[in-house]
C-alpha positions as CSV (number, residue, x, y, z in Angstrom):
1,M,-108.9,-17.3,96.1
2,S,-110.4,-16.2,92.8
3,D,-110.8,-17.8,89.6
4,I,-110.1,-14.6,87.9
5,P,-106.8,-14.4,86.5
6,N,-104.5,-11.6,87.3
7,V,-102.5,-10.0,84.5
8,T,-100.1,-7.3,84.3
9,V,-100.5,-4.0,82.3
10,R,-98.0,-5.1,79.7
11,E,-99.8,-8.5,79.2
12,T,-103.1,-6.5,78.6
13,W,-101.5,-3.9,76.2
14,E,-100.1,-7.0,74.3
15,A,-103.4,-8.6,74.2
16,L,-105.1,-5.4,73.1
17,K,-102.7,-5.1,70.3
18,R,-102.7,-8.5,68.9
19,D,-106.4,-9.8,69.7
20,P,-109.4,-8.4,68.0
21,A,-111.7,-10.1,70.9
22,A,-109.7,-8.3,73.6
23,A,-111.4,-5.0,75.2
24,L,-110.6,-2.9,78.1
25,V,-113.2,-2.0,80.7
26,D,-112.1,0.9,82.9
27,V,-114.3,0.5,86.2
28,R,-113.1,3.6,88.0
29,T,-115.5,6.7,88.6
30,D,-116.4,9.6,86.5
31,A,-114.1,11.8,88.7
32,E,-111.1,9.6,88.4
33,W,-111.6,9.3,84.4
34,T,-111.7,13.2,84.4
35,Y,-109.1,14.2,87.1
36,V,-106.6,11.5,87.1
37,G,-106.7,10.2,83.4
38,V,-107.5,7.2,81.2
39,P,-105.7,4.8,79.1
40,D,-105.2,5.9,75.5
41,L,-106.0,3.1,73.0
42,S,-106.0,5.2,69.9
43,E,-102.7,3.3,68.8
44,V,-104.6,0.0,68.7
45,G,-107.8,1.4,67.5
46,K,-110.1,0.5,70.2
47,P,-112.2,2.3,72.9
48,V,-111.9,2.3,76.6
49,H,-115.2,1.2,77.8
50,R,-115.7,3.3,80.7
51,I,-118.3,1.7,83.2
52,A,-118.1,2.5,86.9
53,W,-118.4,-0.4,89.3
54,Q,-119.0,2.0,92.0
55,L,-121.0,5.3,91.9
56,F,-119.3,8.4,93.0
57,P,-119.7,10.1,95.6
58,A,-121.4,7.5,97.6
59,M,-119.3,4.6,96.0
60,S,-122.3,2.3,96.0
61,V,-122.1,-0.5,93.7
62,N,-123.3,0.2,90.2
63,D,-126.4,-2.3,89.8
64,G,-126.5,-1.5,86.2
65,F,-122.9,-2.7,85.7
66,V,-123.4,-5.9,83.9
67,T,-126.3,-4.3,81.8
68,A,-123.8,-1.6,80.7
69,L,-121.4,-4.1,79.4
70,G,-123.8,-5.2,76.9
71,E,-125.0,-1.8,76.0
72,Q,-121.5,-1.0,75.0
73,G,-121.3,-3.8,72.5
74,L,-119.3,-6.2,74.7
75,T,-120.5,-9.9,74.4
76,P,-119.4,-13.1,76.1
77,G,-117.1,-13.7,72.9
78,H,-114.9,-10.8,74.1
79,K,-111.9,-11.1,76.4
80,L,-112.6,-8.6,78.9
81,Y,-109.6,-6.7,80.8
82,F,-110.7,-4.9,83.9
83,L,-108.9,-1.9,85.0
84,C,-109.4,0.2,88.3
85,R,-106.9,2.4,90.3
86,S,-104.9,-0.4,91.8
87,G,-106.7,-3.7,91.1
88,A,-109.4,-4.1,93.9
89,R,-112.6,-2.8,92.3
90,S,-111.5,-4.5,88.9
91,L,-111.5,-7.9,90.5
92,A,-115.0,-7.4,91.8
93,A,-116.2,-6.2,88.6
94,A,-114.6,-9.2,86.7
95,K,-116.3,-11.5,89.0
96,A,-119.7,-9.9,88.4
97,A,-119.0,-10.1,84.7
98,R,-118.0,-14.0,84.9
99,E,-121.0,-14.7,86.9
100,A,-123.2,-13.0,84.3
101,G,-121.9,-15.4,81.5
102,Y,-118.9,-13.4,80.2
103,G,-116.2,-16.3,80.3
104,A,-113.0,-14.6,79.6
105,C,-112.5,-12.0,82.4
106,F,-109.2,-10.8,83.5
107,N,-108.1,-8.6,86.5
108,I,-105.4,-6.2,85.6
109,A,-103.6,-6.4,89.1
110,D,-101.8,-3.3,89.4
111,G,-104.5,-1.0,87.8
112,F,-104.0,2.3,86.4
113,E,-102.1,4.0,89.2
114,G,-100.6,1.1,91.0
115,P,-99.8,0.6,94.8
116,L,-98.5,3.1,97.1
117,D,-94.7,3.5,97.4
118,P,-92.9,4.2,100.4
119,A,-93.5,7.7,100.4
120,G,-97.5,7.2,100.0
121,H,-97.6,8.2,96.3
122,R,-99.0,6.0,93.4
123,R,-97.8,6.0,89.7
124,T,-94.1,5.2,90.6
125,R,-93.9,1.3,91.5
126,A,-96.4,-0.4,89.0
127,G,-99.6,0.1,87.1
128,W,-100.5,1.6,83.5
129,I,-98.9,5.0,84.1
130,A,-95.7,3.6,85.7
131,A,-95.2,1.3,82.9
132,G,-95.2,3.9,80.4
133,L,-98.3,2.9,78.4
134,P,-100.3,5.7,76.6
135,W,-102.8,7.5,78.6
136,K,-104.4,11.0,78.6
137,Q,-106.1,13.5,81.0
138,G,-109.8,13.0,81.1
């Protein structure tokens, strides 16, 4: 059992809109950002912090992940919402951030694309895209 709270994409969106300390950390790979898309936070005036948890194509854990959080201006005073495709890598990244002293870490449980549906497709059952939240290609 993890001590990292799971949140929905809607809860994340509301936090990003109302809380100046809330930040979105997209932990997917360069390839996913380019070919799948990214959340569009222009409506709330915030950046998406793109820091890969695993490095494509080998998918080895990014040893510089925690350092990159600080390099992007994120501090332990921020509330960090971690996003990946479907909620697994983001949980691992949130745990690493918590261990490094970032206290308010949240896992976006259904991620950007959500789980597979009965036909084997994503983007239909849950996740950022299925919820109709703003996003853009690459």
